[in-house]
C-alpha positions as MATLAB code, in Angstrom:
seq = 'MSSVPPLLTRSDLARYLGVDLRTLTWWIWALDERKRYYEFEINRRSGGEPRIIRAPIKPIKDLQRCLLPLLARILQQGERPDRGRGAGTSGQAGILWVAKS';
ca = [
     -18.622   -3.558   -8.621;
     -15.777   -2.480  -10.868;
     -13.049   -4.906  -11.755;
      -9.493   -4.715  -10.547;
      -7.113   -3.477  -13.254;
      -4.248   -5.870  -13.999;
      -1.108   -4.355  -12.505;
       1.536   -6.868  -13.496;
       4.551   -4.591  -13.874;
       6.011   -1.530  -12.188;
       5.060    0.429  -15.308;
       1.425   -0.678  -14.909;
       1.469    0.501  -11.317;
       3.083    3.841  -12.207;
       0.481    4.408  -14.923;
      -2.343    3.574  -12.485;
      -0.908    6.040   -9.947;
      -0.489    8.743  -12.574;
       3.280    9.110  -12.161;
       6.135    8.149  -14.422;
       8.103    5.020  -13.587;
      11.232    6.978  -12.738;
       9.347    9.029  -10.133;
       7.710    5.961   -8.607;
      11.057    4.176   -8.446;
      12.619    7.200   -6.733;
       9.987    7.449   -4.006;
       9.886    3.721   -3.292;
      13.488    2.559   -3.754;
      15.996    5.396   -4.184;
      14.892    7.752   -1.414;
      16.353    6.709    1.938;
      13.664    4.972    3.976;
      14.264    7.316    6.926;
      13.334   10.272    4.692;
      10.050    8.794    3.443;
       8.397    9.320    6.821;
       8.621   12.001    9.461;
       8.243   11.410   13.152;
       6.390   13.387   15.781;
       4.923   12.804   19.216;
       1.380   13.092   20.534;
       0.797   13.267   24.265;
      -1.506   10.627   25.696;
      -4.603   11.840   27.542;
      -3.784    9.522   30.410;
      -0.240   10.866   30.647;
       2.796    8.659   30.505;
       5.029    8.232   27.500;
       3.914   10.178   24.419;
       2.802    8.220   21.374;
       5.313    8.316   18.511;
       3.747    8.778   15.084;
       5.597    8.046   11.839;
       3.674    9.713    9.038;
       4.501    9.509    5.321;
       5.783   12.591    3.545;
       3.255   14.141    1.165;
       4.327   12.373   -2.082;
       4.245    8.962   -0.366;
       0.907    9.787    1.260;
      -0.494   10.792   -2.144;
       0.616    7.447   -3.637;
      -0.952    5.574   -0.718;
      -4.222    7.465   -1.160;
      -4.272    6.582   -4.868;
      -3.803    2.919   -3.969;
      -6.512    2.871   -1.305;
      -9.545    2.482   -3.635;
      -7.777   -0.303   -5.550;
      -6.867   -2.190   -2.385;
     -10.402   -1.766   -1.047;
     -11.826   -3.265   -4.271;
      -9.410   -6.177   -4.075;
     -10.387   -6.927   -0.489;
     -14.073   -6.495   -1.270;
     -13.875   -8.895   -4.200;
     -11.677  -11.346   -2.292;
      -9.492  -12.087   -5.266;
      -5.933  -11.764   -6.442;
      -5.794  -10.026   -9.832;
      -3.044  -12.367  -11.027;
      -4.669  -15.634   -9.900;
      -8.387  -15.201   -9.425;
     -10.653  -15.795   -6.466;
      -9.182  -17.828   -3.642;
      -6.085  -18.947   -5.517;
      -3.059  -19.786   -3.450;
      -4.969  -19.839   -0.173;
      -5.458  -23.536    0.427;
      -5.124  -24.206    4.131;
      -5.584  -20.515    4.884;
      -9.206  -20.510    6.033;
     -10.622  -17.008    6.103;
      -7.454  -15.366    4.767;
      -7.740  -13.579    1.426;
      -4.039  -12.815    0.912;
      -0.861  -14.576    1.888;
       2.176  -12.310    1.930;
       5.490  -13.739    0.837;
       8.797  -12.048    1.459;
];
């Protein structure tokens, strides 16, 4: 099992994704959120209201695909790269990550 690379800064993340920091910053923060995804409808087999799909535009999708193996390794290892296994999860039985806003 390969280890999770330490991604402590935006520059670390940009380097991991193979893009420069300016490009990463543009796609994530500068581009209007409504332009990062496109919307389309898919009819349901059973009829009724169509399902609305919001799919990422290609550059965002490419970034997400680059992140997928890293996130899978993190979940598989059950650790936070910045704190180690199980850190910050006291009282959170069975939960590997606790999101903070």
